[in-house]
MIMINU-373650 format. One line per 10 residues: their letters; for each residue x, y, z of N, C-alpha, C. Coordinates in steps of 0.1 Angstrom, whole numbers, padded with zeros to 4 digits, always signed. Layout:
N
A	X,Y,Z,X,Y,Z,X,Y,Z; ...
END
This chain:
84
MRFATHEAKV	-0081,-0167,+0364,-0074,-0155,+0362,-0075,-0152,+0347; -0078,-0139,+0344,-0080,-0135,+0330,-0067,-0130,+0323; -0065,-0134,+0311,-0053,-0130,+0304,-0054,-0115,+0301; -0065,-0109,+0298,-0066,-0095,+0295,-0062,-0086,+0306; -0065,-0090,+0319,-0062,-0082,+0330,-0049,-0086,+0338; -0045,-0098,+0336,-0033,-0103,+0343,-0024,-0111,+0334; -0020,-0105,+0323,-0012,-0112,+0313,+0001,-0118,+0319; +0008,-0110,+0326,+0021,-0115,+0331,+0019,-0127,+0340; +0009,-0126,+0349,+0007,-0137,+0358,+0002,-0150,+0351; -0006,-0148,+0341,-0011,-0160,+0333,+0001,-0166,+0326
LDRYPLRPDE	+0010,-0158,+0320,+0021,-0163,+0313,+0031,-0170,+0322; +0032,-0165,+0335,+0040,-0171,+0345,+0036,-0186,+0348; +0024,-0189,+0345,+0019,-0203,+0348,+0023,-0213,+0338; +0030,-0209,+0327,+0034,-0219,+0317,+0049,-0219,+0315; +0054,-0231,+0312,+0069,-0232,+0310,+0074,-0227,+0297; +0072,-0214,+0295,+0076,-0208,+0282,+0091,-0204,+0282; +0097,-0206,+0271,+0111,-0202,+0269,+0111,-0186,+0268; +0122,-0180,+0271,+0122,-0165,+0270,+0118,-0160,+0256; +0122,-0166,+0246,+0119,-0162,+0232,+0104,-0164,+0229; +0098,-0174,+0235,+0084,-0176,+0233,+0076,-0166,+0240
RAAIERRDFR	+0080,-0163,+0252,+0072,-0153,+0260,+0074,-0139,+0254; +0086,-0136,+0250,+0088,-0123,+0243,+0079,-0121,+0231; +0078,-0132,+0223,+0070,-0131,+0211,+0055,-0129,+0214; +0050,-0136,+0225,+0037,-0134,+0229,+0035,-0120,+0234; +0044,-0115,+0242,+0042,-0101,+0247,+0043,-0091,+0236; +0050,-0094,+0225,+0051,-0084,+0213,+0039,-0087,+0204; +0032,-0097,+0206,+0021,-0101,+0197,+0027,-0105,+0183; +0038,-0111,+0183,+0045,-0115,+0171,+0042,-0129,+0168; +0031,-0131,+0161,+0027,-0145,+0157,+0037,-0151,+0147; +0043,-0143,+0139,+0053,-0149,+0129,+0064,-0155,+0137
ALYDLGFHPY	+0069,-0148,+0147,+0080,-0154,+0155,+0076,-0167,+0162; +0064,-0167,+0167,+0059,-0179,+0173,+0058,-0191,+0164; +0053,-0188,+0151,+0053,-0199,+0141,+0067,-0203,+0138; +0076,-0194,+0137,+0090,-0197,+0133,+0097,-0206,+0145; +0091,-0204,+0157,+0096,-0212,+0168,+0090,-0225,+0169; +0080,-0228,+0160,+0074,-0241,+0160,+0059,-0241,+0166; +0054,-0230,+0168,+0040,-0229,+0173,+0030,-0235,+0163; +0021,-0243,+0168,+0011,-0249,+0159,+0002,-0239,+0154; -0001,-0239,+0140,-0010,-0229,+0134,-0023,-0228,+0141; -0029,-0239,+0145,-0043,-0238,+0151,-0042,-0230,+0164
LGGQLARLIY	-0031,-0232,+0171,-0030,-0224,+0184,-0029,-0209,+0182; -0023,-0205,+0170,-0022,-0191,+0167,-0035,-0184,+0167; -0045,-0190,+0160,-0058,-0185,+0160,-0064,-0184,+0173; -0062,-0194,+0181,-0068,-0194,+0195,-0062,-0183,+0204; -0048,-0182,+0202,-0042,-0172,+0210,-0046,-0158,+0206; -0047,-0156,+0193,-0052,-0143,+0187,-0065,-0139,+0193; -0074,-0148,+0194,-0088,-0146,+0199,-0087,-0143,+0214; -0078,-0150,+0221,-0076,-0147,+0235,-0071,-0133,+0238; -0062,-0129,+0230,-0056,-0116,+0232,-0065,-0104,+0227; -0070,-0106,+0215,-0077,-0095,+0208,-0092,-0095,+0209
GNTAGKGAAV	-0098,-0106,+0213,-0113,-0107,+0214,-0118,-0120,+0211; -0127,-0125,+0219,-0131,-0139,+0217,-0146,-0140,+0213; -0153,-0129,+0211,-0167,-0130,+0208,-0169,-0129,+0193; -0180,-0134,+0189,-0183,-0133,+0174,-0185,-0118,+0171; -0182,-0115,+0159,-0184,-0101,+0155,-0170,-0094,+0154; -0171,-0081,+0158,-0159,-0073,+0157,-0147,-0078,+0164; -0148,-0083,+0176,-0136,-0088,+0184,-0129,-0099,+0177; -0137,-0108,+0171,-0131,-0120,+0164,-0125,-0115,+0151; -0131,-0106,+0144,-0126,-0100,+0132,-0113,-0093,+0134; -0112,-0085,+0145,-0099,-0078,+0148,-0088,-0089,+0151
AVRKLVESLG	-0092,-0099,+0158,-0082,-0109,+0162,-0076,-0116,+0149; -0085,-0119,+0140,-0080,-0125,+0127,-0071,-0115,+0119; -0076,-0103,+0118,-0068,-0093,+0111,-0054,-0091,+0117; -0053,-0090,+0130,-0041,-0088,+0137,-0032,-0100,+0135; -0037,-0112,+0136,-0029,-0124,+0133,-0024,-0124,+0119; -0032,-0121,+0109,-0027,-0121,+0096,-0017,-0110,+0094; -0019,-0098,+0099,-0009,-0087,+0098,+0004,-0091,+0104; +0004,-0098,+0116,+0016,-0102,+0122,+0024,-0112,+0114; +0016,-0122,+0108,+0022,-0132,+0100,+0029,-0126,+0087; +0023,-0115,+0083,+0029,-0108,+0071,+0040,-0099,+0074
GASSEGYAAK	+0044,-0098,+0087,+0055,-0090,+0091,+0052,-0076,+0097; +0039,-0073,+0098,+0035,-0060,+0104,+0036,-0061,+0120; +0040,-0051,+0126,+0040,-0051,+0141,+0026,-0047,+0146; +0023,-0051,+0158,+0010,-0048,+0163,+0008,-0033,+0165; +0019,-0026,+0168,+0018,-0012,+0170,+0015,-0005,+0156; +0021,-0009,+0146,+0018,-0004,+0132,+0004,-0006,+0128; -0001,-0018,+0131,-0014,-0022,+0128,-0024,-0013,+0136; -0021,-0012,+0149,-0030,-0004,+0158,-0031,+0011,+0153; -0020,+0016,+0149,-0019,+0030,+0144,-0028,+0031,+0131; -0027,+0021,+0122,-0036,+0022,+0110,-0050,+0021,+0114
QDKT	-0054,+0013,+0124,-0068,+0012,+0128,-0073,+0025,+0134; -0065,+0032,+0141,-0069,+0044,+0147,-0073,+0055,+0137; -0067,+0054,+0125,-0070,+0064,+0114,-0082,+0061,+0106; -0088,+0049,+0108,-0100,+0045,+0100,-0112,+0048,+0108
END
């Protein structure tokens, strides 16, 4: 089952606490780190959510991860990207 097309069903397969799941659904990597999420896994999750191939998809994943860690929401980041 693919995360991109069945996110809720994929998340249902894991014993996530409500605050962990909410942070994933909001794409709030900072909250995940604050909850004890291992830094290596943040990069892996970002690539899973935003793109896993080399090139633009991977670069977008890294930028969104860094933006989230800096306190930017994924919606605010997406709005900025649409203007470029």
